[in-house]
C-alpha positions in Angstrom: -4.1 53.0 -24.3 -0.4 53.0 -25.0 -1.1 52.4 -28.7 -3.5 55.4 -28.7 -1.0 57.6 -27.1 1.7 56.5 -29.6 -0.7 57.3 -32.5 -1.6 60.7 -31.1 2.0 61.6 -30.4 2.9 61.5 -34.0 3.5 65.0 -35.3 1.0 66.5 -37.7 1.9 67.2 -41.3 2.0 70.9 -41.8 3.3 73.3 -44.4 6.8 74.6 -43.4 5.5 78.1 -42.7 3.1 76.8 -40.1 5.4 74.4 -38.3 6.9 77.0 -36.0 3.5 78.3 -35.1 2.3 74.8 -34.3 5.4 74.2 -32.1 4.8 77.4 -30.3 1.1 76.5 -29.6 2.2 73.0 -28.3 4.8 74.5 -26.0 2.5 77.3 -24.6 -0.3 74.8 -24.0 1.9 72.3 -22.3 3.3 74.9 -19.9 -0.1 76.3 -19.0 -1.5 72.8 -18.4 1.5 71.9 -16.2 0.8 75.0 -14.1 -2.8 74.1 -13.8 -1.9 70.6 -12.7 0.5 72.0 -10.1 -2.3 74.2 -8.7 -4.6 71.2 -8.5 -1.9 69.1 -6.8 -1.3 71.8 -4.2 -5.1 72.0 -3.6 -5.3 68.3 -3.0 -2.3 68.4 -0.6 -3.8 71.3 1.3 -7.1 69.6 1.6 -5.5 66.4 2.8 -3.5 68.3 5.4 -6.5 70.1 6.7 -8.4 66.8 7.1 -5.5 64.9 8.5 -6.5 61.8 6.5 -6.2 60.7 2.9 -9.4 59.8 1.2 -10.0 57.9 -2.0 -11.1 61.0 -3.8 -7.9 62.8 -3.0 -6.0 60.0 -4.8 -8.3 59.8 -7.8 -8.6 63.5 -8.8 -5.1 64.2 -10.2 -4.6 61.0 -12.3 -8.0 61.2 -13.9 -7.6 64.9 -14.6 -4.1 64.5 -16.0 -5.1 61.5 -18.2 -8.0 63.6 -19.7 -5.9 66.6 -20.3 -3.1 64.6 -21.8 -5.5 62.8 -24.2 -6.9 66.2 -25.4 -3.5 67.7 -25.7 -2.1 64.9 -27.8 -5.2 64.9 -30.0 -5.0 68.6 -30.6 -1.3 68.4 -31.4 -2.0 65.6 -33.9 -5.2 66.8 -35.6 -5.6 70.5 -34.7 -2.1 71.8 -34.2 -3.1 75.4 -34.9 -5.5 76.6 -32.3 -5.7 79.0 -29.3 -3.4 77.5 -26.6 -5.2 79.3 -23.8 -8.7 77.8 -24.1 -7.9 74.2 -22.9 -5.6 75.1 -20.0 -8.2 77.6 -18.5 -11.1 75.2 -18.9 -9.0 72.3 -17.6 -7.7 74.2 -14.6 -11.2 75.4 -13.6 -12.5 71.8 -14.0 -9.7 70.5 -11.7 -10.4 73.3 -9.2 -14.1 72.3 -9.3 -13.1 68.6 -8.5 -11.1 69.7 -5.5 -13.9 71.8 -4.3 -16.4 69.0 -4.7 -14.0 66.7 -2.8 -14.2 69.3 -0.1 -17.9 70.1 -0.1 -19.6 66.8 -1.2 -17.2 63.9 -1.4 -20.0 61.4 -2.2 -20.6 63.1 -5.5 -17.0 63.2 -6.6 -17.0 59.9 -8.4 -20.0 61.0 -10.5 -18.2 64.2 -11.5 -15.0 62.3 -12.4 -17.1 60.0 -14.6 -18.7 63.0 -16.3 -15.3 64.5 -16.9 -14.2 61.4 -18.8 -17.5 61.6 -20.8 -16.9 65.4 -21.4 -13.4 64.7 -22.6 -14.7 62.3 -25.2 -17.3 64.8 -26.2 -14.7 67.5 -26.7 -12.5 65.2 -28.8 -15.5 64.2 -30.9 -16.2 67.9 -31.7 -12.6 68.6 -32.4 -12.1 65.6 -34.8 -15.2 66.4 -36.8 -14.8 68.5 -40.0 -13.6 72.0 -39.3 -16.1 73.6 -41.7 -18.9 72.9 -39.2 -21.5 72.4 -41.9 -22.9 69.5 -39.9 -24.0 72.1 -37.4 -25.3 74.8 -39.8 -27.3 72.7 -42.2 -29.5 71.0 -39.6 -30.4 73.9 -37.4 -34.1 73.2 -37.1 -33.4 69.5 -36.4 -30.9 70.3 -33.6 -33.2 72.8 -31.9 -36.3 70.7 -32.3 -34.6 67.8 -30.7 -33.5 70.0 -27.8 -37.1 71.4 -27.4 -38.5 67.8 -27.3 -36.0 66.8 -24.7 -36.9 69.9 -22.6 -40.7 69.2 -23.1 -40.1 65.6 -22.0 -39.2 66.9 -18.5 -42.8 68.1 -18.1 -43.9 64.5 -18.1 -40.8 62.4 -17.3 -38.8 65.0 -15.3 -37.3 64.0 -12.0 -35.2 65.7 -9.3 -32.2 63.7 -8.0 -32.8 65.2 -4.5 -36.4 63.8 -4.5 -38.1 67.2 -4.1 -38.0 70.6 -5.9 -38.3 71.4 -9.6 -38.2 68.4 -11.9 -35.6 69.7 -14.4 -33.7 66.4 -15.1 -34.2 63.3 -17.1 -33.0 59.9 -16.0 -31.4 57.5 -18.4 -30.5 54.3 -16.6 -29.9 56.1 -13.3 -27.8 58.8 -15.1 -29.3 62.3 -14.7 -28.9 65.1 -17.2 -30.5 68.5 -17.6 -32.0 69.1 -21.1 -31.9 72.9 -20.6 -28.0 72.7 -20.7 -28.1 70.9 -24.0 -30.8 73.3 -25.4 -28.6 76.3 -24.4 -25.9 75.1 -26.9 -28.4 74.1 -29.6 -30.0 77.5 -29.3 -26.7 79.2 -30.0 -26.2 77.0 -33.0 -29.6 77.7 -34.3 -29.3 81.5 -33.9 -25.8 81.5 -35.5 -27.1 79.6 -38.5 -30.3 81.5 -39.0 -28.7 84.9 -38.5 -26.0 83.9 -40.9 -28.6 83.3 -43.6 -30.8 86.3 -42.8 -28.3 88.8 -41.7 -28.6 91.2 -44.6 -32.4 91.1 -44.4 -32.3 92.0 -40.7 -30.5 95.3 -41.5 -32.7 98.3 -42.0 -33.9 99.3 -45.4 -34.7 102.9 -46.5 -36.5 104.0 -49.7 -36.4 100.5 -51.0 -32.6 100.4 -51.1 -30.6 98.2 -48.7 -28.7 100.1 -46.1 -25.2 99.3 -45.3 -24.4 97.9 -41.8 -22.7 101.2 -41.0 -25.7 103.2 -41.9 -28.0 100.8 -40.1 -26.2 101.5 -36.8 -26.9 105.3 -37.2 -30.6 105.0 -37.4 -32.9 105.9 -34.6 -33.1 103.2 -31.9 -36.8 104.0 -31.4 -38.0 103.2 -34.9 -39.0 99.6 -35.6 -37.0 98.0 -38.4 -38.7 97.0 -41.6 -37.2 93.5 -41.3 -39.4 92.4 -38.3 -41.1 89.6 -40.4 -37.7 87.9 -40.8 -37.5 87.7 -37.0 -40.6 85.5 -36.8 -38.9 82.1 -36.9 -36.4 83.3 -34.3 -39.1 84.6 -32.0 -41.1 81.4 -32.3 -38.3 79.0 -31.5 -36.9 81.2 -28.8 -40.4 81.8 -27.4 -41.0 78.0 -27.2 -37.8 77.6 -25.3 -38.6 80.3 -22.8 -42.2 79.2 -22.3 -41.1 75.7 -21.5 -38.4 76.9 -19.1 -40.8 79.3 -17.3 -43.4 76.5 -17.0 -40.8 74.6 -15.0 -39.7 77.6 -13.0 -36.2 77.3 -14.4 -35.7 81.1 -14.2 -31.9 81.0 -14.5 -32.0 79.2 -17.9 -34.8 81.4 -19.1 -32.9 84.6 -18.2 -29.7 83.2 -19.9 -31.6 82.4 -23.1 -33.1 85.9 -23.2 -29.6 87.5 -22.9 -28.1 85.2 -25.5 -30.9 85.9 -27.9 -30.6 89.7 -27.6 -26.8 89.6 -27.7 -26.6 87.5 -30.8 -29.2 89.5 -32.5 -27.1 92.6 -31.9 -24.0 90.9 -33.1 -25.7 90.0 -36.4 -27.4 93.4 -37.0 -25.3 95.9 -35.1 -28.6 97.8 -34.2 -29.1 99.0 -30.7 -32.9 99.1 -31.1 -33.1 95.4 -30.5 -31.3 95.8 -27.2 -33.5 98.7 -26.2 -36.7 96.7 -27.0 -35.3 93.6 -25.4 -34.4 95.4 -22.1 -37.9 96.9 -22.0 -39.5 93.5 -22.5 -37.3 92.0 -19.8 -38.4 94.7 -17.3 -42.0 94.2 -18.2 -41.7 90.4 -18.0 -40.0 90.7 -14.7 -42.8 92.8 -13.3 -45.4 90.4 -14.6 -43.5 87.4 -13.2 -43.2 89.0 -9.8 -47.0 89.2 -9.7 -47.7 85.8 -11.1 -45.0 83.4 -9.7 -44.1 82.9 -6.1 -40.6 81.8 -7.0 -39.9 85.1 -8.8 -41.3 87.1 -5.9 -39.1 85.1 -3.4 -35.9 85.7 -5.4 -36.6 89.5 -5.8 -37.5 89.9 -2.1 -34.5 88.0 -1.0 -32.3 90.1 -3.2 -33.8 93.4 -2.1 -33.7 92.7 1.7 -32.9 89.2 2.9 -32.4 90.0 6.6 -36.0 90.0 7.8 -36.3 86.4 6.6 -32.7 85.3 6.9 -33.8 82.3 9.0 -36.5 81.1 6.6 -37.0 82.0 2.9 -33.8 84.0 2.5 -31.6 81.6 4.5 -29.6 80.5 1.4 -28.6 84.0 0.2 -27.9 85.1 3.8 -25.5 82.2 4.4 -23.8 83.0 1.1 -23.2 86.6 2.2 -21.8 85.4 5.5 -19.5 83.0 3.7 -18.2 85.7 1.3 -17.7 88.1 4.2 -15.8 85.4 6.2 -13.3 85.0 3.4 -11.5 88.3 3.9 -8.5 89.0 1.8 -6.8 85.6 1.6 -9.6 83.3 2.8 -10.0 80.8 5.6 -7.9 78.2 3.8 -9.1 75.2 1.8 -10.8 72.8 4.2 -10.8 75.3 7.1 -13.9 77.3 6.5 -17.6 76.4 6.9 -19.1 76.8 3.4 -21.2 73.7 3.9 -23.6 75.9 5.9 -24.8 77.3 2.6 -27.5 75.0 1.1 -26.5 73.5 -2.3 -23.1 75.0 -2.0 -21.6 72.4 -4.4 -23.8 73.6 -7.2 -25.5 77.0 -7.3 -23.3 78.5 -4.6 -19.8 77.2 -5.3 -18.7 80.8 -5.8 -19.5 81.5 -2.2 -17.3 78.5 -1.2 -14.4 79.9 -3.3 -14.9 83.4 -1.6 -14.8 81.9 1.9 -11.8 79.6 1.6 -9.7 81.4 -1.1 -10.7 84.9 -0.1 -10.7 88.0 -2.2 -7.5 87.0 -3.9 -8.9 83.7 -5.1 -12.2 85.3 -6.1 -10.3 87.9 -8.2 -8.2 85.1 -9.8 -11.4 83.2 -10.7 -13.0 86.3 -12.2 -9.8 87.1 -14.1 -9.7 83.5 -15.4 -13.2 83.7 -16.8 -12.5 87.2 -18.2 -9.5 85.7 -20.1 -11.6 82.8 -21.3 -14.4 85.1 -22.6 -11.8 87.4 -24.2 -10.1 84.5 -26.1 -13.5 83.3 -27.2 -14.3 86.8 -28.5 -10.9 86.9 -30.2 -11.8 83.7 -32.0 -15.0 85.3 -33.1 -13.2 88.4 -34.4 -10.8 86.4 -36.5 -13.2 83.7 -37.7 -13.7 83.0 -41.4 -17.4 83.5 -42.3 -20.4 85.0 -40.5 -21.6 81.7 -39.1 -18.3 80.9 -37.4 -18.1 84.5 -36.1 -21.7 84.3 -34.7 -21.1 80.9 -33.2 -17.9 81.9 -31.4 -19.5 85.2 -30.3 -22.6 83.3 -29.0 -20.4 80.9 -27.0 -18.4 83.8 -25.6 -21.6 85.5 -24.7 -23.2 82.6 -22.9 -20.0 81.8 -20.9 -19.7 85.4 -19.8 -23.4 85.9 -19.0 -23.7 82.6 -17.1 -20.7 83.4 -15.0 -21.9 86.9 -14.2 -25.4 85.8 -13.4 -24.4 83.2 -10.8 -21.6 85.3 -9.3 -23.9 88.3 -9.1 -26.6 86.1 -7.5 -24.3 84.7 -4.9 -23.0 88.1 -3.9 -26.6 89.7 -4.0 -25.7 92.1 -6.8 -28.7 90.7 -8.8 -31.6 88.4 -7.9 -30.5 84.8 -7.6 -31.1 82.5 -10.5 -30.4 78.8 -10.5 -27.5 78.4 -13.1 -24.2 76.7 -12.6 -20.8 78.2 -12.6 -19.2 76.8 -15.8 -16.6 74.0 -15.1 -16.6 74.4 -11.3 -20.2 73.6 -10.2 -21.3 70.0 -9.8 -23.4 68.8 -12.7 -22.6 66.4 -15.5 -24.7 67.9 -18.3 -23.3 71.3 -17.5 -19.7 70.0 -17.7 -20.3 68.1 -20.9 -21.9 71.1 -22.6 -19.1 73.4 -21.4 -16.4 71.0 -22.8 -18.3 70.9 -26.1 -18.3 74.7 -26.2 -14.5 74.7 -25.7 -14.2 72.1 -28.5 -16.1 74.4 -30.9 -14.1 77.4 -29.9 -10.9 75.4 -30.5 -12.2 74.6 -34.0 -13.0 78.3 -34.8 -9.8 79.6 -33.2 -7.7 77.8 -35.8 -9.0 80.4 -38.3 -6.5 82.9 -36.8 -3.7 81.1 -38.7 
């Protein structure tokens, strides 16, 4: 370990005109990580004081977190010295915050999440150390997505639920559970970015046999179907297979997220609002059909519209979430002093309600602001990226991080019907954390284009 740290600590060889920029990146990243570590340390001390006893998890969180962040920091300084210095500190601070919350809400699961954090760190490092041109992603788009679809399809036969009952959305590998839909989410973004990179010009409208410019394409009527519909067929087939598999498993959160990502990336590539209009219309029609056909959709919509008549039965979860959010007030009950465990599955789908109760409105706004900054920095990386593929990839990652955050926060607060997705970095879930770290690794790769 010492030899590895010594190797990574060696300064990268850079042209003179980039040395000052690399030094500034290292300094800013180190300061932000130190602030994140201080926040996590204060959280552990607060939780320990509230309990009045020191548990094993309290001692393990900070060393494991610090070791993972130090390893990533040194690797970036050595091999990717020019990158966005904000991405890693935000992701790392949110991950540490999630570990503290898990120690508070479900201590028995903490060791699993710490293990997954180590695995996720290695996954991020692998992505960062691979070639920056990302051709290894773009060239094998059908292979990546097909592998993801096969994994998802395997859950229909081999799927399990770690709790013993409920939707079987996980696969077990030697007692290690992972959710294929999380992996497929990332692979779908890669596929869409690669395909739209190759077919972008063909997706723009044509008039009188002459290609339109992108600027002119934006000014066409949003109600007229584009002449490039045939080029969307492979996209529709692959995306349709994904959504059908998810709906068959009643994984409505992932299905909704895939739909939003598909529409958003199609708009990023074409700049044509008609795709958004058609997509929203299809979403409303699909929602109405799903309400009639699937009990789970009807339950989610009814609980969103008016949970109080069934607050003791079918709408118990969302009702308890609203009570938790209301109990938080301005500054919260205090870490370890509230009762967020009254909310079922609070450590996963409802961790936002736990933040609202124990950190209050101030903590909630800080959490929202942190995700807003993360999405904004990802969008900045997309804006400054070299090449359409890198732009679409970073844009898709920004879109999925923002959409997933809004979906689960809105569901917890009863702003939209509840869907079962995790809050990135904070919620319990190894596959979710691994995929989130890989996303940060890809964004770090692309953010180096700004130099």
